[in-house]
C-alpha positions, 0 to 999 in steps of 0.5 A: 278772460275772453271766451273764444269760439274756435273752429278748425277746417282742413283742406287735404288737397291744398294741405291747408288748415284754418283755425277761426278764432271768432264765430266766423270770418266773412269775406273782406274782414281780413285786412292784414296777416303776419307770417310767423317766423318759425323754422318750418320746412315746407310749411307756414303759419299766418295770423290774420287780423281785422282792421282794428288789429283783432286776430281773426284766425290762423292759417297753416299751409303745409298743415300735414307737416305741422299737425299729426295725421290723426288730428287732421283726420279728426278735423275732417270727420268733424267738418262732415258732421 
């Protein structure tokens, strides 16, 4: 079992959330992304990978259609700490 240091951010203007599965994702580290084929109305989920195929993070566009408002509020409060 691997320890994963996850962190989530949310941008309400873009209605986008990003769940980082590693300590941080640097510029240029993401080399590929797979959009999950889910039946989401006005939302999409993409898993980002590095050059070796290791998952780095999960991007959720239309996050307010996927997550409960209280959860996104809590993420935003955590971001400002």
